OpenMM code with the backbone's topology and positions (N, CA, C; nanometers):
from openmm import Vec3, app, unit

residues = "UNK UNK UNK UNK UNK UNK UNK UNK UNK UNK UNK UNK UNK UNK UNK UNK UNK UNK UNK UNK UNK UNK UNK UNK UNK UNK UNK UNK UNK UNK UNK UNK UNK UNK UNK UNK UNK UNK UNK UNK UNK UNK UNK UNK UNK UNK UNK UNK UNK UNK UNK UNK UNK UNK UNK UNK UNK UNK UNK UNK UNK UNK UNK UNK UNK UNK UNK UNK UNK UNK UNK UNK UNK".split()
positions = [
    Vec3(-1.1725, -0.5371, 0.9710),
    Vec3(-1.0491, -0.5956, 1.0167),
    Vec3(-0.9570, -0.4826, 1.0630),
    Vec3(-0.8861, -0.5052, 1.1725),
    Vec3(-0.7948, -0.4064, 1.2268),
    Vec3(-0.6534, -0.4620, 1.2278),
    Vec3(-0.5600, -0.3802, 1.1829),
    Vec3(-0.4193, -0.4198, 1.1812),
    Vec3(-0.3443, -0.3455, 1.2903),
    Vec3(-0.2400, -0.4091, 1.3395),
    Vec3(-0.1460, -0.3436, 1.4280),
    Vec3(-0.0065, -0.3845, 1.3819),
    Vec3(0.0522, -0.2996, 1.2993),
    Vec3(0.1849, -0.3269, 1.2450),
    Vec3(0.2522, -0.1942, 1.2145),
    Vec3(0.3844, -0.1880, 1.2192),
    Vec3(0.4539, -0.0612, 1.1959),
    Vec3(0.4309, -0.0036, 1.0561),
    Vec3(0.3991, -0.0881, 0.9589),
    Vec3(0.3777, -0.0396, 0.8224),
    Vec3(0.2344, 0.0051, 0.7967),
    Vec3(0.1426, -0.0211, 0.8913),
    Vec3(0.0014, 0.0130, 0.8716),
    Vec3(-0.0291, 0.1507, 0.9301),
    Vec3(-0.0926, 0.2354, 0.8503),
    Vec3(-0.1179, 0.3733, 0.8922),
    Vec3(-0.2644, 0.4139, 0.8922),
    Vec3(-0.3560, 0.3213, 0.8789),
    Vec3(-0.4980, 0.3558, 0.8802),
    Vec3(-0.5372, 0.4377, 0.7578),
    Vec3(-0.6359, 0.5244, 0.7737),
    Vec3(-0.6821, 0.6063, 0.6614),
    Vec3(-0.5880, 0.7245, 0.6426),
    Vec3(-0.5290, 0.7321, 0.5230),
    Vec3(-0.4402, 0.8432, 0.4861),
    Vec3(-0.4729, 0.8864, 0.3441),
    Vec3(-0.4597, 1.0135, 0.3194),
    Vec3(-0.4755, 1.0641, 0.1823),
    Vec3(-0.3494, 1.0321, 0.1031),
    Vec3(-0.3593, 1.0297, -0.0297),
    Vec3(-0.2386, 1.0098, -0.1101),
    Vec3(-0.1345, 1.1195, -0.0848),
    Vec3(-0.1800, 1.2420, -0.0638),
    Vec3(-0.0872, 1.3528, -0.0401),
    Vec3(-0.0082, 1.3328, 0.0896),
    Vec3(-0.0777, 1.2951, 0.1962),
    Vec3(-0.0093, 1.2717, 0.3240),
    Vec3(0.0841, 1.1513, 0.3131),
    Vec3(0.0426, 1.0504, 0.2401),
    Vec3(0.1261, 0.9329, 0.2191),
    Vec3(0.2567, 0.9716, 0.1520),
    Vec3(0.2477, 1.0571, 0.0502),
    Vec3(0.3675, 1.0990, -0.0226),
    Vec3(0.4614, 1.1825, 0.0645),
    Vec3(0.4070, 1.2524, 0.1637),
    Vec3(0.4919, 1.3256, 0.2587),
    Vec3(0.5698, 1.2292, 0.3475),
    Vec3(0.5108, 1.1148, 0.3789),
    Vec3(0.5745, 1.0175, 0.4674),
    Vec3(0.6781, 0.9308, 0.3974),
    Vec3(0.6560, 0.9017, 0.2709),
    Vec3(0.7449, 0.8119, 0.1973),
    Vec3(0.8498, 0.8934, 0.1228),
    Vec3(0.9687, 0.9010, 0.1800),
    Vec3(1.0739, 0.9847, 0.1211),
    Vec3(1.2029, 0.9078, 0.0925),
    Vec3(1.2099, 0.7828, 0.1351),
    Vec3(1.3301, 0.7031, 0.1124),
    Vec3(1.3003, 0.5916, 0.0139),
    Vec3(1.3970, 0.5626, -0.0731),
    Vec3(1.3805, 0.4546, -0.1690),
    Vec3(1.3509, 0.3236, -0.0964),
    Vec3(1.2595, 0.2489, -0.1490),
    Vec3(1.2140, 0.1198, -0.0961),
    Vec3(1.1331, 0.1305, 0.0319),
    Vec3(1.0911, 0.2512, 0.0705),
    Vec3(1.0030, 0.2628, 0.1860),
    Vec3(0.8594, 0.2356, 0.1406),
    Vec3(0.7769, 0.1872, 0.2313),
    Vec3(0.6394, 0.1535, 0.1958),
    Vec3(0.5496, 0.1625, 0.3188),
    Vec3(0.4194, 0.1639, 0.2924),
    Vec3(0.3209, 0.1547, 0.3983),
    Vec3(0.1922, 0.0996, 0.3401),
    Vec3(0.1079, 0.0500, 0.4272),
    Vec3(-0.0260, 0.0054, 0.3901),
    Vec3(-0.1228, 0.1003, 0.4575),
    Vec3(-0.2230, 0.1431, 0.3817),
    Vec3(-0.3211, 0.2370, 0.4348),
    Vec3(-0.4586, 0.1987, 0.3854),
    Vec3(-0.5581, 0.2584, 0.4472),
    Vec3(-0.6952, 0.2404, 0.4000),
    Vec3(-0.7308, 0.3568, 0.3099),
    Vec3(-0.8107, 0.3305, 0.2121),
    Vec3(-0.8533, 0.4341, 0.1185),
    Vec3(-0.9451, 0.5332, 0.1890),
    Vec3(-0.9207, 0.6651, 0.1750),
    Vec3(-1.0115, 0.7627, 0.2351),
    Vec3(-1.1474, 0.7657, 0.1639),
    Vec3(-1.1523, 0.7235, 0.0387),
    Vec3(-1.2789, 0.7227, -0.0358),
    Vec3(-1.3576, 0.5939, -0.0168),
    Vec3(-1.2872, 0.4843, 0.0093),
    Vec3(-1.3515, 0.3553, 0.0311),
    Vec3(-1.2759, 0.2819, 0.1407),
    Vec3(-1.3143, 0.3020, 0.2669),
    Vec3(-1.2396, 0.2435, 0.3792),
    Vec3(-1.2345, 0.0909, 0.3807),
    Vec3(-1.3110, 0.0255, 0.2937),
    Vec3(-1.3030, -0.1203, 0.2839),
    Vec3(-1.1851, -0.1659, 0.1988),
    Vec3(-1.1199, -0.0721, 0.1309),
    Vec3(-1.0066, -0.1047, 0.0443),
    Vec3(-0.8753, -0.0680, 0.1128),
    Vec3(-0.7763, -0.1531, 0.0942),
    Vec3(-0.6415, -0.1271, 0.1440),
    Vec3(-0.5526, -0.0911, 0.0258),
    Vec3(-0.4574, -0.0038, 0.0505),
    Vec3(-0.3672, 0.0420, -0.0541),
    Vec3(-0.2236, 0.0247, -0.0075),
    Vec3(-0.1429, -0.0375, -0.0923),
    Vec3(0.0006, -0.0469, -0.0693),
    Vec3(0.0633, 0.0715, -0.1411),
    Vec3(0.1297, 0.1575, -0.0665),
    Vec3(0.1985, 0.2731, -0.1246),
    Vec3(0.3475, 0.2538, -0.1012),
    Vec3(0.4268, 0.2809, -0.2044),
    Vec3(0.5700, 0.2586, -0.1926),
    Vec3(0.6480, 0.3599, -0.2749),
    Vec3(0.7710, 0.3855, -0.2309),
    Vec3(0.8598, 0.4823, -0.2954),
    Vec3(0.9695, 0.4057, -0.3678),
    Vec3(0.9786, 0.4288, -0.4980),
    Vec3(1.0817, 0.3629, -0.5768),
    Vec3(1.1135, 0.4507, -0.6974),
    Vec3(1.2424, 0.4612, -0.7297),
    Vec3(1.2873, 0.5427, -0.8436),
    Vec3(1.2357, 0.6868, -0.8366),
    Vec3(1.2427, 0.7441, -0.7182),
    Vec3(1.2019, 0.8836, -0.6941),
    Vec3(1.0541, 0.9110, -0.7162),
    Vec3(0.9704, 0.8074, -0.7068),
    Vec3(0.8260, 0.8245, -0.7220),
    Vec3(0.7528, 0.7418, -0.6176),
    Vec3(0.6382, 0.7923, -0.5746),
    Vec3(0.5505, 0.7143, -0.4882),
    Vec3(0.4444, 0.6512, -0.5769),
    Vec3(0.4243, 0.5211, -0.5589),
    Vec3(0.3222, 0.4486, -0.6345),
    Vec3(0.2192, 0.3945, -0.5368),
    Vec3(0.0971, 0.3788, -0.5852),
    Vec3(-0.0139, 0.3315, -0.5023),
    Vec3(-0.0817, 0.2152, -0.5738),
    Vec3(-0.0952, 0.1037, -0.5039),
    Vec3(-0.1599, -0.0155, -0.5601),
    Vec3(-0.2714, -0.0596, -0.4669),
    Vec3(-0.3895, -0.0816, -0.5215),
    Vec3(-0.5011, -0.1329, -0.4417),
    Vec3(-0.4753, -0.2806, -0.4142),
    Vec3(-0.4934, -0.3199, -0.2902),
    Vec3(-0.4786, -0.4597, -0.2503),
    Vec3(-0.6185, -0.5202, -0.2500),
    Vec3(-0.6376, -0.6201, -0.3357),
    Vec3(-0.7685, -0.6838, -0.3451),
    Vec3(-0.7620, -0.8240, -0.2874),
    Vec3(-0.8685, -0.8632, -0.2211),
    Vec3(-0.8734, -0.9993, -0.1685),
    Vec3(-0.9002, -1.0961, -0.2826),
    Vec3(-0.8714, -1.2216, -0.2610),
    Vec3(-0.8911, -1.3203, -0.3660),
    Vec3(-1.0382, -1.3340, -0.4028),
    Vec3(-1.1289, -1.3000, -0.3134),
    Vec3(-1.2709, -1.3067, -0.3467),
    Vec3(-1.3123, -1.1910, -0.4378),
    Vec3(-1.2366, -1.0812, -0.4377),
    Vec3(-1.2675, -0.9670, -0.5231),
    Vec3(-1.2128, -0.9843, -0.6631),
    Vec3(-1.1009, -1.0505, -0.6758),
    Vec3(-1.0372, -1.0643, -0.8062),
    Vec3(-0.9667, -1.1992, -0.8117),
    Vec3(-0.9993, -1.2773, -0.9087),
    Vec3(-0.9368, -1.4082, -0.9245),
    Vec3(-0.7996, -1.3908, -0.9887),
    Vec3(-0.6981, -1.4400, -0.9205),
    Vec3(-0.5620, -1.4209, -0.9651),
    Vec3(-0.4738, -1.5307, -0.9077),
    Vec3(-0.3684, -1.5647, -0.9781),
    Vec3(-0.2732, -1.6609, -0.9254),
    Vec3(-0.2045, -1.6023, -0.8032),
    Vec3(-0.1579, -1.6894, -0.7147),
    Vec3(-0.0770, -1.6427, -0.6021),
    Vec3(0.0541, -1.5892, -0.6559),
    Vec3(0.0884, -1.4698, -0.6144),
    Vec3(0.2112, -1.4066, -0.6585),
    Vec3(0.2870, -1.3630, -0.5347),
    Vec3(0.4170, -1.3869, -0.5326),
    Vec3(0.4965, -1.3407, -0.4196),
    Vec3(0.6117, -1.2567, -0.4725),
    Vec3(0.6642, -1.1720, -0.3857),
    Vec3(0.7709, -1.0810, -0.4206),
    Vec3(0.8780, -1.0865, -0.3137),
    Vec3(1.0031, -1.0679, -0.3562),
    Vec3(1.1132, -1.0638, -0.2617),
    Vec3(1.1065, -0.9375, -0.1767),
    Vec3(1.0704, -0.8259, -0.2390),
    Vec3(1.0532, -0.7020, -0.1646),
    Vec3(0.9554, -0.6136, -0.2412),
    Vec3(0.9219, -0.5010, -0.1825),
    Vec3(0.8187, -0.4149, -0.2381),
    Vec3(0.8580, -0.3558, -0.3735),
    Vec3(0.9855, -0.3477, -0.4046),
    Vec3(1.0307, -0.2933, -0.5318),
    Vec3(0.9839, -0.3800, -0.6486),
    Vec3(0.9707, -0.5093, -0.6262),
    Vec3(0.9267, -0.5993, -0.7315),
    Vec3(0.7801, -0.5807, -0.7687),
    Vec3(0.7024, -0.5193, -0.6820),
    Vec3(0.5604, -0.4995, -0.7084),
    Vec3(0.5467, -0.4171, -0.8325),
] * unit.nanometer
topology = app.Topology()
chain = topology.addChain("A")
for resn in residues:
    res = topology.addResidue(resn, chain)
    for name in ("N", "CA", "C"):
        topology.addAtom(name, app.Element.getBySymbol(name[0]), res)
């Protein structure tokens, strides 16, 4: 699957991601350099960059969860 969106950055290392995310509440979606089939949501909050793997519903059974913004993640 290919994305075309301002928040999508393709394959990026965690180090390069942390260079890009410097403002509170900034975020991006990237592909894992170790497993290009996985997508990662990376976001900056409370002076830290966090990385969360985004799994499809077929990979992990979970209730639908929604968030007002990326800080709630």
